[in-house]
N, C-alpha and C positions, 0 to 999 in steps of 0.2 A: 504491500498499501502505499509508504513511506516513512521515510528513514526522521524518526520523531525526534531527535535532537538531545546533545545532552542533557540541556537543561529540564527538557519536560522527561526524558527518565529516571533523571534525578528525583521528580518527582512525585514520579511512580513508584520508585523505590521506597519512600520515605512514606509509602501508605501503607508497606507491609503491618509496622506495629499496630496500628490501627485496624485492621484488620483480625489479628489475632485476638484483639480485647472483645470481642465480636460473635457469636454462632454465623452472621450472616452479611456478608459483604455484597451490596446491590450497586451495580455498574451502570446507571441511566443514564443516558442520554441519546438525539438522532444519531440517525444514520451518523456513517464520516466521522465520529469523533473519537478515533482511535481505540476502540473497547477492548477490541481482541490484541491489539498493541498491548495494550495497558495487562490485560489479563498474563500475557505470555511474561513480560518484565515482571511483574508481579510475584509468579510462580518462580522465574528463576532467584527472584533474591530468595524465598522462603525455603525453597529445595539449597539453597547455599547455607541460608540459618541452619541446617540438618532438619526442615521437617519434612513430611512426605505428603506428595502432590498427585494427584490423577486428574483430568482433563480431559471431558468429552467436547465435541464438536457437534451439537442439535442440526436433526433435519427435519424436513415434511414427514417421514417416516415413522418420526417417533411420534407424532399423533399417537399412533399403537402404544397403549400403554405397559403393553406387558415386554413390549420391544426395547422401551424405554428404561423399567426396571432392572432388565436385562444386562443392558449395558452398562447401566450404574452399577449392579452389581460386579462385573467383570473390570472396571477399572478402579475401582477400591481396594481388589482382591479379593471377592467374593466366591469359592466355588465347594460346591455347584452355584450358579447364581440362580440370583431370588426375582420372582416376577411381581411381590408386592411393596409397599413400602412397607408395611409390616412383617413380611419376613426378612426385608434386609437390614430392620433395625435387629430384628433377633439374634439374625447369623453375627450383626458385626459386634453383640456382645458375646458370642461366644470368642471368636476372634482377635483378640489382642494386640497381635504382631503380625510384623510381615502385612502390614495392611496401611491404606493411605487414612491421613485424619484431615486434609483438605481437599476439596472436588470444584474443580473451576469447569463452569455451564457455560458456551457460548453458544451462539445462534437458538437462545431461547423465541426468538420473534419468528424462525423459521416454521415452528413445530407446532405450533395449531392452538386451539383456545380451549383446549383440555388439560393441556401440559399444565400452565400456569395452580391451576387446584393440586393435580397429582404431584408437584413438586411441596407445594408447602405443605404436603400432608406428610413426605417423605422429611422434612427439616425436623418438623415439629416429633416424627417418629424417632430418629436419631440424633439426639442432643451432641453425640460424641464425636459426631462428623461437621466440620464446619463448610459453609457452602459460599463461592464467590460467582457470582452470576452476571454475566451483561446482557442489558435489556432496553429496548427504547422505551418498557412502562416505567412509572412513576413507583409503583410498589407490585407486590405479591399479592393475593386475595389470602384471606385467613391467618397472614402473620400482625395482625393487630397485638395481639399480647406481647408478642416478642419484643415491637417496635417500644411499646409499653412500656418493658421492662430495660430499651438501651440494650438489645444484644441484635439490632441490625444496623449496619454501618451504610447509610446513603453517599455516595460518590458519583455526584451529578459533574452536569457539565463545566460546573463552573472551577473544578478539581482538573479535568481531562482539560480543559480548554489551553492554546498554547497563550502565554505571558506574550504583553509586547514584542519584550528583547525576545522572547523566542522565535515571535513570527518575523519580525525583522530579519535575525541569522538565519530561519529556514528561507526566506525568498532566495537568502544570500544576492542581495544587490546593490546592499549601503541604501540610505536614508535620508530621503527629501521628501518635498510636502506630497507629492503623488503618492508616493512606496506607504508615507504615514497614513494617507485618506483610505490606502487600500489596508490596510491591517484595520485600521476601524473600523471599517463594513463589514471585513470578516468577522471581527467581533472573537478571536482567537481558535472558530471553529476547523478543526488541524484539516479536511478534505477542501473546505474551501480556499484555507491558504496553499493546499498544493495545488489544485485547480488555475487557480493564480497564478504559480510559479510556472506551471507549464506553456499557459497562457504568457507568460512572460520571455522565457524561454525560447518561443515560439516564435517571437518578435510583436508579441502587442505592447504597445507604448503603457506604460504605468500609467498612464493619467487618462487613459481607455478600455484598460481591464478590467473586464464585467460589465463594462456597457454595449448595447446592443453593438454587434458589428463582429465584436475583436472574437477573438476565438475562446478565450476564457468563457464568456459569455455563452457560447455554446458546449461546452463541457461541462457549465455551472447548470446550463436549462436541460442537457440529460439528466445529471445526476438529481437536480429537483422531478423529475419525470419517474427514474427507478427506482430511486432510495427512499425519497421524501412521500411524495405524493402518490407511489402505486399502491401502499398498505392501505392508504386511508378510504372510509367512505365519499360516494362522490357528492355529499352531502358537504359533507369537510374540506376537502379538495375546492368547491364552488364558492367556500365564506373566504378563504384563505385567498383566494384573489379575489373577492372583492372587497376586502379588508387591505391589501396590499394597496390600494390607492392613495391611500395615507399612512401618516410615517406611525401613528399611535390610535387609538380609538375607545373611546367607554362603550359600554353596552349599550345606549342610546343610539350614538352616531350609527355602531355594528347592526342597528335595527334598522337604521335609515342605507346601508349599501346592504346589508344581507334580506330584507322583508320576511323569506322565506324561510330563511332556518330556524331554528330554535336555537337563539343566542345560547342562553347558560347553559346548554346540553354541548353546545359545539365548542363551547369555549372551556369545556371542563376535560372532555376527547383530547383536546389538543393540548389541552397545559400538560394534560397526563403521560403524553406523546414528548416528555421529558427535554421539553426548552421549545416544543413550537411555537408557544406564545408564552410570554411572559409579561405577571402585572407589575406595574409599579405605583405608587400615588403619586400626584400629581395635579393639586385642586380636586381630587377623587379619585377612581382606581380608574389607570389607563392600562392599553394592553397594547405589546409590539411585537415582531419580531425580526430576525437578522433582516441587515437593510440589502444586503448583497441578495439573500432569497427574494425578499421582500419585489424587487428591479425586475429579475425573473416571472415571478407572480402578474408583475403590472404588465408586462410585453405580453403574456398571457391573454389578460384580461382584454388589452388595445386589440388583439387580434380575432378576439371574440364577439364584441359589441362593436368596435368600427370607431365611427364618427360620435357613436352616440356615448363615447367617455365624455365629451363636452358637458353635456349633462347631469353627468356622475358629477364633474368638477364643479359645478354651479348650484347641486345640490348640497352640493359639501361645505361651500364659499359660504350661502345661506344657514346651515346649521352654526359651523364656525361663530361669525357674527352673532346669531345669538346668542351662543355660549362664551361670548368672551373671549374669543381664538383669533383675537384681528389678525394678528400674522399667519395663521393657517389660513385665511378668509382669502387675500392678500395672493398668497401664493397659489391656491387653486383659482384665483381669478387669471390669474397669469397662464397655466397649465391648462384650463379652459378655451386661451386665447383670445379672451375680454380685456384686451388692452386696456382698452378705455375705463372699463369698468376698471381695472386692478388701480389705475391712474387716479380715478375718483378716488377710490379705498383710502390709497394714501394721500391724497389731499387731506378728504375730513378726518384720518385722524392723525395725520403726520408725522411724518419723517422719522423727529424726535420721542416721539411719545411710542413708534414702533421698537427703534433701538433702542431706550428704558427697560420698556418692559415686557419683548421680548430676546433682544439681543441682535447680532447681525446676520446671524443664522437665515434667518427669510429672506432677510435685504438680500443677501449676496444670491439666492436661488431665485428671487426677482427679476435681477438684475441681469443675471445669465443669459433669461431665457428671453430679455425685453431683445424687441428689433429695437437697434443703435438710433435710428431717427427719433425716437419716446425718449430716451435717454438726454439727445442733445439739446430737446426743444421743453425738455416738462423739468421745472426747476425742482421741484417736488424729489422728483427719482435723481436730481443731479444733489441736492442737500442728501440723499442717502447713501450716495456713492462718496461724497466727503468723507460721510461719518467712517464708512467702512475703509476709506483709505487712510485715514488719522489714524484708527485703533490700528490699522498696520503698518503706522512709522512712517507711512509713505507721504512725508509730510511735505513736499514741492511739488506734487504731483496735487496733492488735497488743493493747495495752494493756488495753482494755476488753473484747478477744477475753478475755486469761488469765483477767480478774477474772469473767469468766462460768463458764469454766472450771474457775474453783475456787470458786465457788460450787456450779456443779451436781455438783465432788465433795465438796459436804460443808465445803470451805474448812479442813481439816485443818492443823494446823500443821507444819510438817517440821521432823524431830529437829535436835537439834546434830549439824554436821560431813556432813548430807547434804542433796544437790539434786537434785532430780527435773528432768525437761525444761520444766517451766514454771518453775524459779526458775532456770535457763540463761536459758531466755527473757529472762527478767529483766533480768538480769546485762546480758546482748548489748543489750537495747533502752534499759541507762541508756548503754553507752558510746556509742549513735547518738544518742541526742539529748545529747549535751555535759552530761550532767545529773552535781553533786558525786555522789562514787561513795561509799557507807558504809563507813565506817569498821571493818577488820578485814576488808574482803573480799577482797584479796588471802588474807590468812593464811585465810581459810575455804576458798577455793577449794583451796589447798593442802593440807588436810585433806582435802576431797573427792576430791581425784588420791589421794592413798597409802590410800582406802579403793578406792576404784572397784578390781574385777579388773582385773590387767591385762592378761586377754585382752578384754578392752571397748574396742577399742583408738579405736572411735568415738569416745565418750564423753572416752576419756582427751586422744583430739586437741583435742575441742569444749574441755574445761575449761581446755588447756593453753594455746589459742587464745583461750579468755576472760583468760586471766593474762596473755598477753600485750597484749592491750586493755590493762589495768586496771594495768599498771604501766607502758604507755604514758602510759599520763592522768597518773601520779602521776608521772612525767619517773623512772623508776626506768629507763633505757634497758637496762642491761647487763643487767636480771633480766626484762627483755620481751624481751628478744632470744633469754636463756637459755631461754624459754616458749616462744617462737616455735620454736624449733628442736627441741625438744621435741616441740612440736604436729605440725612435717611428717615430722618419721620416725614418728609415729603414723599422720597419714595417709597414709602410705607404705605402711606393712605393711597398712596397710586396703585399698587403694586405694583411698583418698578423693578424687579426683581433685577434686571442688569445696570440698573442706577444703583442698588443700592449695595450690587457684588463692589463696582466699585468704589463707592465712597467708602468703605469697609476699610480698603486695601488705601484711599488716601486718609484715613484717620490713623491705618495703621503706620502709617510714615512720620504724620503730625505726633500721635503719641512716642514714636523713637524717637523723636527730637527732643523731646520733652522728658525722656527720662521712663518714661511710664511703660516699662514693659511689658507688667500683666496685661493691661490694656491692650498692648500689638497682640498678642497672642490672642489674647480676647479677641479682637479687629479682623483677625486671619481666620482664625477659626468658624467668624462668621461666612467668612467670604468662601472659603474653602466648600462648607457646608453649602450656602445660596448655588455654587457651584457646579457640586455633584448633583444635588438634588434636581433641580430645575435647570441645567442644562449641559445633560451626558454628552450631546453631541459635538461640545464642543470643551475638549480634554484641556485642552492649554488655558482655559479661564482658571481652573484647580490647581495646574500644575504655575501656573503666573504668583495663588499666592504661596504654592509654597518653598517658589523661589525668593520672594519678598520672608516666608521665614527661614530659608538658608541667610539671609543677607541677615538678618536678626540672629544668630548663631553665629557670625559672622564679629559682628558688632559685638556681642557681650563674649568674646574669648572661646566660644566652643570652635573652632573652625572643622575640627574633624568633621562634630555629625554634620556642620552648614554642608561642607564639600561632598558629602556622603549624600544628600540630597540633590546633588545637582546631575549627576547625568541620566537621571530617571526624570528631568522636567521639560524634554523635548516639546515644541510644541507642533499639532498635527500641520502649524498654516504655515511653520519655521519664516514668517514675513522677518521684514528687518529691525521692526522694532520691536517683537518678541526676541530677537535676536541679541539687540542690544542688553535688554535684560539678562538675558542668558550669561554673555559671555562679562556681563559684570559682575556677576556672581563668580568666576572663578577669578576674575583681576582682584576681585574685593579678599578674595582667599588665597592668592596667590600675597598679594603688599601684607596682607593680615598675618602670613607666615614668616615672610623676609623679615618680620621688626621684631616676633617673638621669635624665632627660631634660625634665622640666618639664612644666607643664601641657598643652601642645601633644599631645604624646607619649602624654601619657594620654589625652588627650579622643581621639585618633585612635584607642586602642585599644576605647574606650564604642564609639563610631562602625561597630567592626567588629562588635561585639557586636549591636549593633543590629541590622545588615544581617544577621546568623545568624540573628535573634530570626527577622525578617520573612521570609527567606527561606523558614526553614522553621518558622514557626509558633507559637513559643514568645513568648507575652505572658510569662511568670514572669522571663525573661532579659530583656527585653526592658523590663521592671520597673525590675531589677537595676540595668542599665545607666543608665536615669534617675535613678533613685537615686545611685548612682557619681557621675554627672557633676556635680552637685549636690555633694557630699560635696570631690570636688575641686575644685570652684572654689572653695569655702570653706574649703579649705588654702591655696587660693593667694594669696586672700586679696581674692578679688572677692564681696564680699558678696549685694549687690546681686543680682550675676548667679544666685549661689547660692540666695537668696530665692525670686526666681519661678522657677527650675527646682523648686523640692520645690512652691511652690504651685501648679506646671502639673500635676503628678502626682496621679493619678487611682486610686485604689483597685480590684479589683472586687469581688465581693458581700464582705461581711464575715462569712464562715462560718467556724468552731471547728476547720478542722485546722489543722495543724501550720504546714506550708506559709506561708498564706494568714496566720499570726500573726505569725510571722517576718519577713513582709514589710513589717506594719507598724508590729514595733518597729524593723526595721533604718531605717523612713524616720523613724519618732519617734528613735531614735539622729543619724538627718542631722541634722534641727531642732535639738536637743541642741547639737549642734557648734555650727550656725550662731548658736545665740542667745549661746554661749560666747564665738566670733569675735566678736558684734555686743556684748559686755558688758550683754547685757541677762540680768544674774545671776538676778536673781531668777525669772523665767520659766525660764530653764534650772532652776535649784531646783526649780522645782515636778515639770516635764513627768520630770527623770532621779527623782523619784521617785515619780511613779506607773510609768513603763517599770521600776523595777529593782522595783517591789511586784509587778508581770505577768510579769516575768521569774523571778521567784523561784516564783510561784505554777507557772506551764509549767514550770518545772525547764531553762529555758535555758540552761546554765550558759555558753557563753562570751559571749552579749550581758549575763548579771550579768557577767561584769568588765569589759566594754565599758562598761558605765552607771559604775561603779568606776572606771573610768582617768579619762571625762570628768568625773566629782564630781572628784576629785582636782585636776586641770586648772585645772578653775570654781573651785577654793578658791583655786590659785597666782596666778590673774587677776584673782579679786576681791577684789586686796588678805589673804589670809590664810596667808600662804606657808606657817606655822607645822603650822595646820591640815594646809595641802595633804600635807605632809613624811609626817606622822603617817598619814593616809589612803592615802599611795601607799606607806610602809612596812609597812601591814597588810594593801596585796594583796599587794606580796610576800612576806608572809610566812603568809600565808592559804592557802598551799595550791603542790602544784606547777603551776607556768603555763607552764613551757619549752616544753611544743607550743602554748599558746597567746602566743607573743611575739608574732609580726606585729599579735595587738590593740593593742599597743603600740607598733610601729614604725610601726603606718598613721600613726597621731596623730604624726609629723611634729617641726617646731620645737618647739612648744609640750611634747610629750612632750621633748625634749632639753636644753630648760627645766628640766623638772621631775626629768629624772633628775640633772640639774646641782646643782638647788637640794640633791634628797637626796645625793648623795655629800659633798659638802658639810658633810652636817648628820648620816653615816649611822652617827658613832659614839655617839653622845646617843640616838640609838635603838638599840642595839645590833642589829642585823641579823646574823640565823643567816648561817653561810658560806652555805647553798643561797641564801640573799633577796641576802646580797653577791656572790654570784658571778653572780644573774642581773641587780645591779643593772650590776654591770661591764660583760654582754656587752651589755646594753643602750647605757650611756652609747658602747660602743665601736664599733656599728653606726648611734649614732644622730650621734655625735661629729663628721662633717665637716658644712658649713655648706652650710643650705637658700636658702642667698641667691638661687638660679640658679631655684628651683621656687617663691618669691613674690614676686608682683606687687609693688614695693613700691609703684607709683604707686597700689592697690586700694584703700588703706585700713587701718586695724587694726594693733594693735600687734602689728608686726614689726619687732626691729631689727637688726639684722646685729653680729656678734663685736665689730666697732669702734665702735658707735655703745652698744652696752652699757657696753664700758672708758670711752667718754666719759662717756654719764651716771652711771657710779660714781663718776668723777671733779669732776662736777658735785655730787653730794649730800657731797661727803666735804671742799668746801669750795675745791679748789683750780681756779684763775683760767686763764684759756685759755691765757696764754702758759706756766704752769707744765706742764698739761695738756700741749701741743705741746712742749716739751722731756723731756717724760718719754718721751712717744711717738716720740719723733725724725718729728716729723714737722710742717709749715710750723704757724704760726697760721691764718691762710687756711683750710686745713683741717677744723683742728678745728671753727673756724666755721660752717663746710659742714656739717660733720656736724650740731651743735648745730639746724640749721634743720630737716634731715632729721627731727629727734627729736621737734621744735617740730611738727612737721606730724603725725608719726605718731601722737602721743600728744595731738594736740588742745587743744596748749599754746601761748602766747603769751608767757612767759618762763621764766627757770630756776626761780624757785619755783614755778608750777603745773607745768613738767614735774617736778621732784621728788616733787611731793603723788601725781602721777597714777599714775608709779612706782611709789610708794610701795602704794599702794594695788593695783597691781598684782602687786605682787609683784616686779619685777623689780631690787630693791635686793640680793636675797637670794643 
């Protein structure tokens, strides 16, 4: 059938102890779940453990119960064979040696309706014999007493399914967005993964695998007909086809779709068929089946009813509107090709309403199915597309679309105190892009909130959400928390689960900066719960909340726990916005490891990141890890190795999108840092000028800040300490930088020296209270020694605290003896430190060492 893979085989082996704790183990799942392979694997494990096992593969002839009992007798070692359950039980009592004590039965579903009852009798009569049975049925009759006594182990599809990692490894294609979607649609069903792999190996493009016309779609259709539908009654097949037109249904909707069916009994039968239908509570009880099989069933229904399928979609649309499932109503209007009706629905309910309440999945499906000319001329659909682009991190594309929409609408200026959806999108994009926020934006948003109708809960929530983001960017954490809580209340009143998810994430960030870590965990728990319960089709949402949890673990010094979360957090979308967050997790982990454990600990994290990049096919993650490795080498004083690492980096195409430019700018910043550490100050100045101009042109605020930090460090190292202090103080007072404090901390030793310089001269520069507090926070967090992370033998102007102290004494004209007495050390120790100072500064005597130190600002 298939090679199940090492991970799956190990999990099957781990079920063996559970089998030994029960009289009966029932492997129940639909066809294609590898039940036979699981039986073989379990038998091998138990026999290797010294258990005596027997196995039978049943077929239609075993409907003859006399034949069945005789085969069982022979399998367990009885001679002569017995012909009834009671006779087998009596014979087993007399034979204690040289007989099997575990019987594996496969093919139960082929043996006819009379066999399950006979097997139940056999199980009850023979307590000394354990049974491991594979079946599609959920249970065997007559075993209620054993189940009540916890003597029956049920091993279902959730145990037999492939995990996400196992499925990706099984497909053996690497991971990208299309493969991730394929894995999601297969839902771990082993045979579907095998059929998809067969299709991919035969040339199916990953984006089309399982879709109409692909080879894998034909294979899946054959499996559906022969293995899933063939054993079912005709009315059950008809029910599955008719309900396949929706992604999920309630009993009421099922009655609309299949009016002639006995709904409750049909659902009970299909649920008993071990997973063909599964129930989930979501504002009531909903049922759903496998997405890939549903697509094949939908094609069968379309072939059967022809153009009447449009009437079915219209009926569903009406039902969905009546039952407050507007997103599904929009989708079915689109599937019915009633595009004008679909546009009216989007206008009527509004793209903000649809996205905040139901998420972006439906909007994506609708936009994919719409003719292009509708998208180009309908503002509500354009706003929907811009919302999707913004969530995918495609900020420049979203801005260009918003500009086109404004031009199409005549570009009329917005009156003071009023913001439309396009303006709110602009604010949201500014927050996404780390741009400097316009002056007075928070006040304007507050004014808009006061003028919105109180009943417009969606827009009230959206404005408060943006206020939270703006205040967070400005470092006003109390105001950010107040706005976030207000947004959460509005979203809760309007049942806007998608909005609630994101506001919990924003509140988690706010509480993190306030140091309220218990509340951070609570908000992340709420976000993950919403994602899992209400948006199972968008696994990247749950993964996003887990990623932020990993960053919380980094912040609290639990780096190992945080980094362990990262490999499992890949998004099904793999869009640029998601990848920025994902790679930031590895970057944060590496820099934290560098500060706490030194270079080797940090490089170990980058290696794990590169392994994840190779395993999952993420070239951007690999590139970021290469740049980060060079930065770490530079920070640790390995200038030659850092230079070689940077020269070895090759960027991809020079596209104009935001992600590619961020990578090019990040590489430029790494080169500038290396030039500073190598004391090539003129080249570093030219490069920083170029980077600053590009950052400002593109509005990448965080990188503008990083360029400013490096410029201040350059001035300090190049012998201009007063200019360095002035530049640094200007950075501290230029605006709220608290959420970007990591950009300062990343510079380690050189930033610690700069903070020390600024602290000694802070009164002269008249720091504001906020800037003074930030400088104090930085000084505390950078106050410990960085000697353990810097390779002193690698070169560079890295002086320990004691070496700087002796250098200062040298500049003040003290003799070695006087310095030794003042520091309470031996004169030989002073001479030892002086030799290290000379070597690090490239000097041969006191005069030259003092000159170099003065040039580099080490005497201030």
